[in-house]
C-alpha positions in Angstrom: -5.9 -12.5 -15.7 -5.9 -11.8 -12.0 -8.6 -13.5 -10.1 -9.4 -13.1 -6.3 -11.7 -15.1 -4.1 -12.9 -13.5 -1.0 -14.6 -15.2 1.9 -16.7 -12.8 4.1 -18.7 -14.0 7.1 -21.4 -11.8 8.3 -23.1 -11.4 11.8 -26.6 -13.2 11.3 -28.6 -10.0 12.1 -26.7 -8.1 9.4 -27.2 -10.6 6.4 -30.0 -8.6 4.7 -28.2 -5.4 5.2 -25.0 -6.7 3.7 -26.8 -7.8 0.4 -27.3 -4.0 -0.5 -23.7 -3.3 0.2 -22.5 -6.2 -2.0 -25.0 -5.2 -4.6 -23.5 -1.7 -4.8 -20.0 -3.0 -5.1 -21.1 -5.5 -7.8 -22.9 -3.1 -9.8 -20.0 -0.6 -9.8 -17.3 -3.3 -10.4 -18.9 -4.5 -13.5 -18.7 -1.1 -15.0 -14.9 -1.0 -14.6 -13.1 -1.2 -17.9 -10.7 -4.0 -16.6 -13.4 -5.9 -14.9 -14.1 -9.5 -16.5 -16.2 -10.9 -13.8 -17.6 -10.0 -10.4 -19.7 -12.6 -8.7 -21.3 -12.6 -5.3 -21.9 -16.1 -4.0 -23.7 -17.3 -0.7 -22.8 -20.5 0.9 -25.9 -22.8 0.7 -25.0 -24.5 4.1 -24.0 -21.4 5.9 -26.2 -18.5 5.0 -23.9 -16.0 6.7 -20.9 -16.9 4.5 -20.4 -15.1 1.2 -17.6 -15.3 -1.4 -16.7 -12.8 -4.0 -15.3 -14.0 -7.2 -13.6 -11.2 -9.2 -11.6 -11.5 -12.3 -9.7 -8.5 -13.8 -7.6 -8.2 -16.8 -4.3 -7.5 -15.1 -2.8 -6.2 -11.8 -3.5 -2.4 -12.9 -7.2 -3.1 -13.2 -7.1 -4.7 -9.7 -5.4 -1.7 -8.1 -7.6 0.7 -10.0 -10.7 -1.4 -8.6 -9.3 -0.8 -5.0 -9.5 3.1 -5.4 -13.1 3.3 -6.8 -15.7 4.7 -4.4 -17.9 1.7 -4.5 -15.1 -0.6 -3.5 -14.1 1.9 -0.6 -17.7 2.3 0.5 -18.0 -1.6 0.5 -14.8 -2.1 2.7 -15.9 0.5 5.2 -19.6 -0.7 5.6 -18.8 -4.4 5.8 -16.1 -3.9 8.5 -18.9 -3.5 11.2 -21.0 -6.2 9.8 -18.6 -9.0 9.5 -18.2 -11.7 12.3 -14.5 -12.4 11.4 -11.7 -10.7 9.1 -12.1 -11.3 5.5 -10.1 -14.3 3.9 -8.6 -13.6 0.5 -6.8 -15.8 -2.0 -5.4 -14.7 -5.2 -4.9 -16.6 -8.5 -3.5 -16.4 -12.0 -6.3 -17.1 -14.3 -5.2 -19.2 -17.1 -8.6 -20.3 -19.1 -10.4 -18.7 -20.6 -7.7 -16.6 -22.2 
């Protein structure tokens, strides 16, 4: 299982707008055949900081996700909303199997 945790910091005046962008990507991602999980999280202490937790069956599913219209639209729209570049960490998911 391939797991990615992405930190996204949004400009304060763009938070409400970014939620619609996150929702569209989430709704598209959970329909993908190799998707196991796609969570959008908000930091309770910093309301402009969001995390995307995504789990895919394998690297091929991750690569397929990055070619979808909803992912490409999300990346393009968020670019102007972010207060700093995205931070991404990748993991090998061990459990559940």
